[in-house]
FIDO-920320 format. One record per residue (C-alpha): residue number from 1; residue in one letter; x, y, z. Coordinates in steps of 0.001 Angstrom, whole numbers. Layout:
@i NUM&aa A&c1 X&c2 Y&c3 Z $
...
//
This chain:
@i 1&aa M&c1 -18087&c2 52196&c3 24208 $
@i 2&aa P&c1 -19361&c2 48914&c3 25700 $
@i 3&aa V&c1 -21903&c2 46740&c3 23905 $
@i 4&aa R&c1 -25160&c2 46218&c3 25512 $
@i 5&aa L&c1 -27243&c2 42902&c3 24949 $
@i 6&aa N&c1 -30874&c2 43594&c3 24894 $
@i 7&aa L&c1 -32007&c2 40152&c3 26036 $
@i 8&aa T&c1 -36103&c2 40125&c3 25998 $
@i 9&aa R&c1 -38082&c2 37332&c3 27367 $
@i 10&aa R&c1 -38732&c2 36294&c3 23570 $
@i 11&aa T&c1 -35105&c2 36001&c3 22743 $
@i 12&aa V&c1 -34440&c2 33979&c3 25896 $
@i 13&aa M&c1 -37069&c2 31564&c3 25008 $
@i 14&aa A&c1 -35912&c2 31345&c3 21455 $
@i 15&aa G&c1 -32663&c2 30651&c3 22593 $
@i 16&aa A&c1 -33902&c2 28005&c3 25021 $
@i 17&aa A&c1 -35883&c2 26281&c3 22212 $
@i 18&aa A&c1 -32661&c2 26312&c3 19814 $
@i 19&aa L&c1 -30867&c2 24533&c3 22751 $
@i 20&aa G&c1 -33499&c2 22082&c3 23438 $
@i 21&aa L&c1 -33334&c2 21201&c3 19613 $
@i 22&aa L&c1 -29691&c2 20787&c3 19750 $
@i 23&aa S&c1 -29941&c2 18535&c3 22758 $
@i 24&aa A&c1 -32441&c2 16533&c3 20947 $
@i 25&aa V&c1 -29775&c2 15754&c3 18194 $
@i 26&aa P&c1 -28073&c2 12491&c3 19022 $
@i 27&aa A&c1 -24692&c2 12934&c3 20466 $
@i 28&aa T&c1 -23049&c2 10877&c3 17825 $
@i 29&aa A&c1 -24197&c2 13310&c3 15170 $
@i 30&aa Q&c1 -22505&c2 16231&c3 17254 $
@i 31&aa E&c1 -19150&c2 14545&c3 17499 $
@i 32&aa D&c1 -16547&c2 15617&c3 15201 $
@i 33&aa P&c1 -15348&c2 12808&c3 12563 $
@i 34&aa I&c1 -12207&c2 10676&c3 13383 $
@i 35&aa K&c1 -9934&c2 11792&c3 10695 $
@i 36&aa I&c1 -7519&c2 9185&c3 9011 $
@i 37&aa G&c1 -4745&c2 10658&c3 7023 $
@i 38&aa L&c1 -3380&c2 9496&c3 3554 $
@i 39&aa V&c1 47&c2 10106&c3 2276 $
@i 40&aa A&c1 559&c2 8665&c3 -1107 $
@i 41&aa A&c1 1512&c2 9344&c3 -4737 $
@i 42&aa L&c1 -1535&c2 10899&c3 -6113 $
@i 43&aa S&c1 129&c2 12241&c3 -9396 $
@i 44&aa G&c1 3008&c2 11020&c3 -11454 $
@i 45&aa Q&c1 3737&c2 7644&c3 -12772 $
@i 46&aa S&c1 2355&c2 5987&c3 -9606 $
@i 47&aa A&c1 -979&c2 7822&c3 -9750 $
@i 48&aa K&c1 -2854&c2 4680&c3 -10527 $
@i 49&aa S&c1 -1535&c2 3043&c3 -7447 $
@i 50&aa G&c1 -2483&c2 6175&c3 -5355 $
@i 51&aa E&c1 -5886&c2 5871&c3 -7083 $
@i 52&aa A&c1 -6271&c2 2231&c3 -5953 $
@i 53&aa I&c1 -5348&c2 2877&c3 -2210 $
@i 54&aa T&c1 -7603&c2 5870&c3 -2171 $
@i 55&aa R&c1 -10501&c2 3685&c3 -3499 $
@i 56&aa G&c1 -9948&c2 1088&c3 -1148 $
@i 57&aa I&c1 -10003&c2 3460&c3 1844 $
@i 58&aa M&c1 -13275&c2 4985&c3 461 $
@i 59&aa L&c1 -14987&c2 1443&c3 189 $
@i 60&aa A&c1 -14017&c2 758&c3 3853 $
@i 61&aa L&c1 -15194&c2 4038&c3 5003 $
@i 62&aa D&c1 -18438&c2 3559&c3 3362 $
@i 63&aa K&c1 -18944&c2 239&c3 5032 $
@i 64&aa I&c1 -17882&c2 1528&c3 8393 $
@i 65&aa N&c1 -19778&c2 4621&c3 8511 $
@i 66&aa G&c1 -22748&c2 3056&c3 7093 $
@i 67&aa E&c1 -22860&c2 625&c3 10013 $
@i 68&aa G&c1 -22509&c2 3533&c3 12533 $
@i 69&aa G&c1 -18973&c2 4556&c3 12463 $
@i 70&aa V&c1 -16408&c2 4104&c3 15259 $
@i 71&aa L&c1 -16919&c2 5174&c3 18920 $
@i 72&aa G&c1 -20081&c2 6478&c3 17373 $
@i 73&aa R&c1 -18277&c2 8909&c3 15053 $
@i 74&aa Q&c1 -17916&c2 9045&c3 11356 $
@i 75&aa L&c1 -14495&c2 8289&c3 9772 $
@i 76&aa E&c1 -13146&c2 10923&c3 7431 $
@i 77&aa L&c1 -10394&c2 10896&c3 4840 $
@i 78&aa V&c1 -7871&c2 13512&c3 4519 $
@i 79&aa S&c1 -5381&c2 13030&c3 1672 $
@i 80&aa R&c1 -1977&c2 14637&c3 822 $
@i 81&aa D&c1 -100&c2 14083&c3 -2430 $
@i 82&aa D&c1 3481&c2 13024&c3 -1787 $
@i 83&aa E&c1 4486&c2 12852&c3 -5546 $
@i 84&aa S&c1 6707&c2 9970&c3 -4948 $
@i 85&aa N&c1 9089&c2 12376&c3 -2863 $
@i 86&aa P&c1 10313&c2 11476&c3 633 $
@i 87&aa G&c1 10678&c2 15024&c3 1579 $
@i 88&aa K&c1 7272&c2 15880&c3 470 $
@i 89&aa G&c1 5888&c2 12779&c3 1974 $
@i 90&aa L&c1 7461&c2 13808&c3 5593 $
@i 91&aa V&c1 6026&c2 17393&c3 5247 $
@i 92&aa A&c1 2677&c2 15968&c3 4089 $
@i 93&aa A&c1 2731&c2 13585&c3 7384 $
@i 94&aa R&c1 3630&c2 16330&c3 9602 $
@i 95&aa E&c1 742&c2 18471&c3 8321 $
@i 96&aa L&c1 -1693&c2 15697&c3 8654 $
@i 97&aa V&c1 -890&c2 15066&c3 12213 $
@i 98&aa Q&c1 -115&c2 18412&c3 13798 $
@i 99&aa R&c1 -2608&c2 20631&c3 11668 $
@i 100&aa E&c1 -5279&c2 18322&c3 10752 $
@i 101&aa G&c1 -5144&c2 16146&c3 13916 $
@i 102&aa V&c1 -5519&c2 12674&c3 12248 $
@i 103&aa A&c1 -5811&c2 9729&c3 14638 $
@i 104&aa A&c1 -3673&c2 7592&c3 12311 $
@i 105&aa L&c1 -1831&c2 7728&c3 8907 $
@i 106&aa I&c1 -2090&c2 5313&c3 5881 $
@i 107&aa G&c1 131&c2 5146&c3 3075 $
@i 108&aa G&c1 3730&c2 5515&c3 1960 $
@i 109&aa L&c1 3348&c2 3924&c3 -1622 $
@i 110&aa D&c1 7182&c2 4207&c3 -2186 $
@i 111&aa T&c1 9543&c2 2644&c3 241 $
@i 112&aa P&c1 11671&c2 5781&c3 192 $
@i 113&aa V&c1 8785&c2 7806&c3 1128 $
@i 114&aa S&c1 7646&c2 5354&c3 3921 $
@i 115&aa L&c1 10933&c2 5198&c3 5474 $
@i 116&aa A&c1 11176&c2 9188&c3 5375 $
@i 117&aa I&c1 7832&c2 8956&c3 7561 $
@i 118&aa V&c1 8545&c2 6333&c3 9856 $
@i 119&aa P&c1 10687&c2 8159&c3 12322 $
@i 120&aa F&c1 8271&c2 10893&c3 12504 $
@i 121&aa A&c1 5314&c2 8598&c3 13338 $
@i 122&aa N&c1 7226&c2 6784&c3 16109 $
@i 123&aa E&c1 8082&c2 10083&c3 17504 $
@i 124&aa A&c1 4788&c2 11556&c3 17387 $
@i 125&aa K&c1 3278&c2 8363&c3 18433 $
@i 126&aa V&c1 685&c2 8132&c3 15587 $
@i 127&aa P&c1 49&c2 4757&c3 14148 $
@i 128&aa F&c1 1196&c2 4443&c3 10508 $
@i 129&aa V&c1 -393&c2 1698&c3 8532 $
@i 130&aa G&c1 1259&c2 859&c3 5168 $
@i 131&aa P&c1 -904&c2 -601&c3 2436 $
@i 132&aa W&c1 1662&c2 -851&c3 -373 $
@i 133&aa A&c1 5596&c2 -133&c3 222 $
@i 134&aa A&c1 7243&c2 -3446&c3 754 $
@i 135&aa G&c1 10674&c2 -2307&c3 2133 $
@i 136&aa T&c1 11549&c2 -4615&c3 4962 $
@i 137&aa P&c1 13071&c2 -2009&c3 7190 $
@i 138&aa I&c1 9857&c2 -135&c3 7169 $
@i 139&aa T&c1 8150&c2 -2188&c3 9818 $
@i 140&aa K&c1 11448&c2 -3618&c3 11068 $
@i 141&aa N&c1 12741&c2 -22&c3 12020 $
@i 142&aa G&c1 14198&c2 -802&c3 15463 $
@i 143&aa A&c1 11999&c2 1545&c3 17357 $
@i 144&aa E&c1 11442&c2 611&c3 21143 $
@i 145&aa E&c1 7953&c2 1685&c3 20434 $
@i 146&aa N&c1 6961&c2 739&c3 16911 $
@i 147&aa Y&c1 3787&c2 2770&c3 15621 $
@i 148&aa V&c1 4351&c2 1322&c3 12052 $
@i 149&aa F&c1 2210&c2 -1498&c3 10753 $
@i 150&aa R&c1 1613&c2 -2938&c3 7350 $
@i 151&aa V&c1 -883&c2 -4835&c3 5276 $
@i 152&aa S&c1 1181&c2 -5412&c3 2166 $
@i 153&aa A&c1 3956&c2 -7484&c3 872 $
@i 154&aa V&c1 7437&c2 -7485&c3 2667 $
@i 155&aa D&c1 10545&c2 -7590&c3 566 $
@i 156&aa E&c1 12315&c2 -10299&c3 2396 $
@i 157&aa I&c1 9438&c2 -12753&c3 1977 $
@i 158&aa V&c1 8752&c2 -11547&c3 -1817 $
@i 159&aa D&c1 12398&c2 -12351&c3 -2414 $
@i 160&aa E&c1 12151&c2 -15787&c3 -1054 $
@i 161&aa A&c1 8902&c2 -16364&c3 -3082 $
@i 162&aa I&c1 10332&c2 -14987&c3 -6463 $
@i 163&aa T&c1 13601&c2 -17116&c3 -5947 $
@i 164&aa E&c1 11566&c2 -20241&c3 -5349 $
@i 165&aa Y&c1 9705&c2 -19519&c3 -8306 $
@i 166&aa L&c1 12493&c2 -18829&c3 -10864 $
@i 167&aa V&c1 14258&c2 -22005&c3 -9411 $
@i 168&aa T&c1 11165&c2 -24417&c3 -9502 $
@i 169&aa K&c1 9361&c2 -23037&c3 -12710 $
@i 170&aa Y&c1 12357&c2 -22352&c3 -14843 $
@i 171&aa G&c1 15361&c2 -24270&c3 -13297 $
@i 172&aa A&c1 17324&c2 -21145&c3 -12972 $
@i 173&aa K&c1 20829&c2 -21763&c3 -11661 $
@i 174&aa K&c1 22383&c2 -18450&c3 -11946 $
@i 175&aa P&c1 19894&c2 -15537&c3 -11860 $
@i 176&aa G&c1 20704&c2 -11892&c3 -12327 $
@i 177&aa M&c1 19418&c2 -8708&c3 -10485 $
@i 178&aa I&c1 18105&c2 -5643&c3 -12277 $
@i 179&aa L&c1 17146&c2 -3423&c3 -9366 $
@i 180&aa I&c1 15971&c2 292&c3 -9054 $
@i 181&aa N&c1 18547&c2 2304&c3 -7634 $
@i 182&aa N&c1 17095&c2 3508&c3 -4301 $
@i 183&aa P&c1 16242&c2 2148&c3 -838 $
@i 184&aa W&c1 13778&c2 -249&c3 -2168 $
@i 185&aa G&c1 16203&c2 -1814&c3 -4635 $
@i 186&aa E&c1 18680&c2 -2002&c3 -1579 $
@i 187&aa S&c1 16088&c2 -3973&c3 546 $
@i 188&aa N&c1 15361&c2 -6408&c3 -2230 $
@i 189&aa E&c1 19038&c2 -6659&c3 -2996 $
@i 190&aa K&c1 19548&c2 -7941&c3 587 $
@i 191&aa G&c1 16636&c2 -10351&c3 534 $
@i 192&aa L&c1 17553&c2 -11778&c3 -2749 $
@i 193&aa L&c1 21075&c2 -12484&c3 -1636 $
@i 194&aa K&c1 19870&c2 -14290&c3 1611 $
@i 195&aa A&c1 17388&c2 -16493&c3 -518 $
@i 196&aa L&c1 20127&c2 -17415&c3 -3052 $
@i 197&aa E&c1 22653&c2 -18000&c3 51 $
@i 198&aa A&c1 20214&c2 -20385&c3 1594 $
@i 199&aa R&c1 20175&c2 -22394&c3 -1587 $
@i 200&aa G&c1 23934&c2 -22371&c3 -1996 $
@i 201&aa M&c1 23339&c2 -20482&c3 -5365 $
@i 202&aa E&c1 25328&c2 -17948&c3 -7136 $
@i 203&aa H&c1 24194&c2 -14869&c3 -9035 $
@i 204&aa A&c1 25113&c2 -13505&c3 -12460 $
@i 205&aa G&c1 25623&c2 -9816&c3 -11053 $
@i 206&aa I&c1 23546&c2 -7098&c3 -9446 $
@i 207&aa E&c1 22866&c2 -4251&c3 -11882 $
@i 208&aa K&c1 21212&c2 -866&c3 -10722 $
@i 209&aa F&c1 19289&c2 1642&c3 -12731 $
@i 210&aa E&c1 17562&c2 5001&c3 -12546 $
@i 211&aa S&c1 13727&c2 5548&c3 -12753 $
@i 212&aa N&c1 14442&c2 7913&c3 -15597 $
@i 213&aa D&c1 16669&c2 5763&c3 -17591 $
@i 214&aa V&c1 15248&c2 5118&c3 -21048 $
@i 215&aa D&c1 17856&c2 2372&c3 -21966 $
@i 216&aa V&c1 19303&c2 -230&c3 -19769 $
@i 217&aa V&c1 20785&c2 -2484&c3 -22292 $
@i 218&aa P&c1 24298&c2 -2052&c3 -21016 $
@i 219&aa Q&c1 23243&c2 -3444&c3 -17525 $
@i 220&aa L&c1 21377&c2 -6183&c3 -19099 $
@i 221&aa T&c1 24208&c2 -7144&c3 -21358 $
@i 222&aa R&c1 26555&c2 -7569&c3 -18525 $
@i 223&aa L&c1 24154&c2 -10069&c3 -16960 $
@i 224&aa K&c1 23624&c2 -11817&c3 -20090 $
@i 225&aa E&c1 27420&c2 -12210&c3 -20644 $
@i 226&aa N&c1 27943&c2 -13357&c3 -16933 $
@i 227&aa G&c1 25592&c2 -16197&c3 -17628 $
@i 228&aa A&c1 22087&c2 -14989&c3 -16323 $
@i 229&aa D&c1 19600&c2 -17788&c3 -16971 $
@i 230&aa G&c1 16867&c2 -15733&c3 -15331 $
@i 231&aa L&c1 16207&c2 -12222&c3 -13902 $
@i 232&aa F&c1 14831&c2 -10729&c3 -10720 $
@i 233&aa M&c1 13277&c2 -7327&c3 -11409 $
@i 234&aa V&c1 12680&c2 -4751&c3 -8906 $
@i 235&aa A&c1 11063&c2 -1293&c3 -10040 $
@i 236&aa N&c1 7935&c2 594&c3 -10531 $
@i 237&aa V&c1 5753&c2 703&c3 -13739 $
@i 238&aa A&c1 7900&c2 3015&c3 -15987 $
@i 239&aa P&c1 11372&c2 1868&c3 -15248 $
@i 240&aa S&c1 10252&c2 -1823&c3 -15416 $
@i 241&aa A&c1 9008&c2 -1005&c3 -18838 $
@i 242&aa Q&c1 12292&c2 136&c3 -19964 $
@i 243&aa V&c1 13890&c2 -3000&c3 -18718 $
@i 244&aa V&c1 11431&c2 -5112&c3 -21135 $
@i 245&aa K&c1 11993&c2 -2684&c3 -23933 $
@i 246&aa S&c1 15699&c2 -3106&c3 -23691 $
@i 247&aa L&c1 15297&c2 -6854&c3 -23488 $
@i 248&aa D&c1 13532&c2 -6641&c3 -26750 $
@i 249&aa K&c1 16295&c2 -4456&c3 -28386 $
@i 250&aa M&c1 18827&c2 -7179&c3 -27261 $
@i 251&aa G&c1 16522&c2 -9979&c3 -28511 $
@i 252&aa W&c1 16915&c2 -11787&c3 -25268 $
@i 253&aa D&c1 14170&c2 -13685&c3 -24079 $
@i 254&aa V&c1 14873&c2 -14684&c3 -20471 $
@i 255&aa P&c1 12431&c2 -15582&c3 -17706 $
@i 256&aa I&c1 11615&c2 -12538&c3 -15409 $
@i 257&aa A&c1 10335&c2 -13066&c3 -11807 $
@i 258&aa S&c1 9393&c2 -9442&c3 -10463 $
@i 259&aa H&c1 8290&c2 -7728&c3 -7465 $
@i 260&aa W&c1 4840&c2 -6109&c3 -7619 $
@i 261&aa G&c1 6035&c2 -2924&c3 -9491 $
@i 262&aa P&c1 4601&c2 -3350&c3 -12571 $
@i 263&aa A&c1 1142&c2 -3859&c3 -11318 $
@i 264&aa G&c1 935&c2 -25&c3 -10465 $
@i 265&aa G&c1 -534&c2 1173&c3 -13735 $
@i 266&aa R&c1 -670&c2 419&c3 -17440 $
@i 267&aa F&c1 2354&c2 -1597&c3 -17588 $
@i 268&aa T&c1 1925&c2 -3232&c3 -20951 $
@i 269&aa E&c1 882&c2 -84&c3 -22608 $
@i 270&aa L&c1 4525&c2 1169&c3 -21952 $
@i 271&aa A&c1 6385&c2 -1948&c3 -22187 $
@i 272&aa G&c1 4580&c2 -3637&c3 -25358 $
@i 273&aa V&c1 3342&c2 -7092&c3 -25685 $
@i 274&aa S&c1 6374&c2 -8522&c3 -24115 $
@i 275&aa G&c1 5243&c2 -7040&c3 -20716 $
@i 276&aa E&c1 3032&c2 -9938&c3 -20508 $
@i 277&aa K&c1 5988&c2 -12095&c3 -20111 $
@i 278&aa V&c1 6930&c2 -10696&c3 -16685 $
@i 279&aa H&c1 5604&c2 -12629&c3 -13780 $
@i 280&aa F&c1 4877&c2 -10755&c3 -10506 $
@i 281&aa I&c1 3781&c2 -10954&c3 -6934 $
@i 282&aa Q&c1 208&c2 -9797&c3 -5774 $
@i 283&aa T&c1 -1669&c2 -9981&c3 -2614 $
@i 284&aa F&c1 -5176&c2 -9964&c3 -4141 $
@i 285&aa L&c1 -7016&c2 -10057&c3 -7576 $
@i 286&aa F&c1 -10591&c2 -9792&c3 -8684 $
@i 287&aa T&c1 -11329&c2 -12741&c3 -10826 $
@i 288&aa D&c1 -15179&c2 -12803&c3 -10501 $
@i 289&aa P&c1 -17167&c2 -9683&c3 -11636 $
@i 290&aa E&c1 -19827&c2 -10663&c3 -9162 $
@i 291&aa H&c1 -17414&c2 -10231&c3 -6242 $
@i 292&aa P&c1 -19238&c2 -8067&c3 -3635 $
@i 293&aa L&c1 -16481&c2 -5623&c3 -3196 $
@i 294&aa F&c1 -16048&c2 -5428&c3 -7053 $
@i 295&aa V&c1 -19960&c2 -4661&c3 -7329 $
@i 296&aa K&c1 -19524&c2 -2040&c3 -4715 $
@i 297&aa L&c1 -16587&c2 -489&c3 -6475 $
@i 298&aa Q&c1 -18630&c2 -188&c3 -9679 $
@i 299&aa E&c1 -21424&c2 1342&c3 -7783 $
@i 300&aa M&c1 -18908&c2 3922&c3 -6244 $
@i 301&aa F&c1 -16893&c2 4594&c3 -9362 $
@i 302&aa P&c1 -19133&c2 4145&c3 -12507 $
@i 303&aa E&c1 -16096&c2 4492&c3 -14782 $
@i 304&aa I&c1 -15212&c2 882&c3 -13810 $
@i 305&aa E&c1 -16918&c2 -1260&c3 -16290 $
@i 306&aa T&c1 -14839&c2 -4568&c3 -16274 $
@i 307&aa L&c1 -12124&c2 -6311&c3 -14116 $
@i 308&aa A&c1 -9564&c2 -4910&c3 -16606 $
@i 309&aa D&c1 -10491&c2 -1389&c3 -15296 $
@i 310&aa V&c1 -8979&c2 -2271&c3 -11771 $
@i 311&aa T&c1 -5496&c2 -1549&c3 -11629 $
@i 312&aa P&c1 -4142&c2 -2603&c3 -9253 $
@i 313&aa A&c1 -6665&c2 -4789&c3 -7179 $
@i 314&aa T&c1 -3949&c2 -5295&c3 -4827 $
@i 315&aa G&c1 -3708&c2 -1609&c3 -3747 $
@i 316&aa I&c1 -7654&c2 -1609&c3 -3324 $
@i 317&aa A&c1 -7674&c2 -4686&c3 -1167 $
@i 318&aa N&c1 -4546&c2 -3790&c3 1056 $
@i 319&aa A&c1 -5948&c2 -461&c3 1908 $
@i 320&aa Y&c1 -9382&c2 -1569&c3 2477 $
@i 321&aa D&c1 -8232&c2 -4293&c3 4889 $
@i 322&aa S&c1 -5936&c2 -1396&c3 6524 $
@i 323&aa V&c1 -8956&c2 687&c3 7434 $
@i 324&aa L&c1 -10799&c2 -2284&c3 8922 $
@i 325&aa L&c1 -7967&c2 -3207&c3 11012 $
@i 326&aa L&c1 -7428&c2 474&c3 12255 $
@i 327&aa A&c1 -10974&c2 1035&c3 12880 $
@i 328&aa A&c1 -11215&c2 -2385&c3 14795 $
@i 329&aa A&c1 -8267&c2 -1084&c3 17033 $
@i 330&aa I&c1 -9803&c2 2473&c3 17587 $
@i 331&aa E&c1 -13141&c2 682&c3 18713 $
@i 332&aa A&c1 -11220&c2 -1684&c3 21041 $
@i 333&aa A&c1 -9042&c2 1156&c3 22400 $
@i 334&aa G&c1 -12089&c2 3339&c3 23066 $
@i 335&aa S&c1 -9777&c2 6219&c3 22273 $
@i 336&aa T&c1 -8262&c2 8142&c3 19254 $
@i 337&aa E&c1 -4897&c2 8471&c3 21315 $
@i 338&aa G&c1 -2101&c2 7090&c3 19432 $
@i 339&aa P&c1 -475&c2 4799&c3 22164 $
@i 340&aa A&c1 -3936&c2 3453&c3 22934 $
@i 341&aa I&c1 -4630&c2 2490&c3 19359 $
@i 342&aa R&c1 -1135&c2 1160&c3 18970 $
@i 343&aa E&c1 -1704&c2 -1206&c3 22024 $
@i 344&aa A&c1 -5122&c2 -2237&c3 20767 $
@i 345&aa M&c1 -3555&c2 -3196&c3 17410 $
@i 346&aa Y&c1 -2078&c2 -6231&c3 19048 $
@i 347&aa G&c1 -5363&c2 -7517&c3 20508 $
@i 348&aa I&c1 -7668&c2 -7373&c3 17697 $
@i 349&aa S&c1 -9067&c2 -10476&c3 15902 $
@i 350&aa G&c1 -11836&c2 -11831&c3 13829 $
@i 351&aa V&c1 -11532&c2 -8821&c3 11513 $
@i 352&aa E&c1 -13208&c2 -10084&c3 8076 $
@i 353&aa G&c1 -11060&c2 -8387&c3 5279 $
@i 354&aa V&c1 -11173&c2 -8910&c3 1681 $
@i 355&aa I&c1 -7772&c2 -10770&c3 1488 $
@i 356&aa K&c1 -8596&c2 -12829&c3 4533 $
@i 357&aa T&c1 -9855&c2 -12941&c3 8033 $
@i 358&aa Y&c1 -7386&c2 -11441&c3 10538 $
@i 359&aa D&c1 -6779&c2 -13239&c3 13876 $
@i 360&aa T&c1 -4238&c2 -11367&c3 15893 $
@i 361&aa P&c1 -2429&c2 -9940&c3 12669 $
@i 362&aa F&c1 -74&c2 -8046&c3 14698 $
@i 363&aa T&c1 2428&c2 -8727&c3 17600 $
@i 364&aa P&c1 5395&c2 -6375&c3 18863 $
@i 365&aa D&c1 7668&c2 -8932&c3 17138 $
@i 366&aa N&c1 5585&c2 -8928&c3 13942 $
@i 367&aa Q&c1 3909&c2 -5781&c3 12519 $
@i 368&aa D&c1 3113&c2 -7138&c3 9294 $
@i 369&aa A&c1 -265&c2 -8663&c3 8762 $
@i 370&aa L&c1 456&c2 -10679&c3 5472 $
@i 371&aa G&c1 2755&c2 -13400&c3 4897 $
@i 372&aa P&c1 3964&c2 -15618&c3 2123 $
@i 373&aa N&c1 577&c2 -17732&c3 2255 $
@i 374&aa D&c1 -1179&c2 -14565&c3 1098 $
@i 375&aa Y&c1 1016&c2 -14090&c3 -2086 $
@i 376&aa L&c1 11&c2 -15264&c3 -5615 $
@i 377&aa F&c1 1830&c2 -14960&c3 -9036 $
@i 378&aa S&c1 228&c2 -12856&c3 -11871 $
@i 379&aa Q&c1 823&c2 -11491&c3 -14995 $
@i 380&aa F&c1 -795&c2 -8724&c3 -17464 $
@i 381&aa V&c1 -3077&c2 -10246&c3 -20317 $
@i 382&aa D&c1 -4730&c2 -7819&c3 -22631 $
@i 383&aa G&c1 -4330&c2 -5001&c3 -20023 $
@i 384&aa Q&c1 -5904&c2 -7217&c3 -17115 $
@i 385&aa I&c1 -3854&c2 -8494&c3 -14312 $
@i 386&aa I&c1 -4722&c2 -12246&c3 -13986 $
@i 387&aa P&c1 -3443&c2 -14992&c3 -11756 $
@i 388&aa L&c1 -912&c2 -17271&c3 -13441 $
@i 389&aa A&c1 -2213&c2 -20942&c3 -14094 $
@i 390&aa D&c1 -712&c2 -23536&c3 -11745 $
//
């Protein structure tokens, strides 16, 4: 039976009035938000790092949205937990792009997760900005049209830096490597070998270990017996702590130059006081409680009372700057379409981030915004990450 609409003059006038009110609302308020997708480890041993990235993004969104948004629209964060699992990371990225309709992806805390997402991002033509994972092949992925950008450390540059550090600081002549057995470890193995070869140096061996190993004494013993006078360490929080505890068991006090894996959580709670001997790379540290971004961080997250409560600051800073760069590109592109954003990424300049001011941070030949001049060495002291004294 057909439905009849009884349109009286009163209902028509009421409808017209409602339309009038709607048209009076600014167009910007009627626009759907621009979604930015986050794929990161939000649970498990790397959750503190995922939390830091999330906080950095939220700080940036608060700033950008407070200033009117992008293209007159608000930015909105949509997050997925990859649990440090490459398969789950890829599924999450697909869901964010295909179901949520995000304009860009941020994330890939772990190099293996990022490497799983890279082919999809390039195929889907969706910009993917990495604020953490440092594997060299993430941005240098061989794609003809590369949609992967990074505001983070890069393994091959880190490897050069930590090699130079062991040589100049400790006079190392035959360092050994203790590396996590995954693509991140492999990436650093290549970079470290290149750095040593450039100096005409030999190494005491390359030892691998698993993230769930509770004892790496056998591997470390081989390095010691081969004459290692320093160690390169590449692993995240928990496995790095196992290396330190194994060194304590052996009574071997050897200089350690590490990638930034230990920074991703309460490293010294797991490693013990000897964890303070590990020196590692960072891209940013809060050293002043009056720093404007730290003050804003405390306002947004009241549980942060002191600088020691921020672990790690580098995740916050990298993510914060990543969003500012993405927003600048979307605004310059005048579009939320992936190819337009990608092209605009090469033309942005004068973006004032927390790490530095970015002037043409990306080119088709170099899609990494940070370089060796943006690194600093640090260590844990009383649970807080502080810069090493010169």
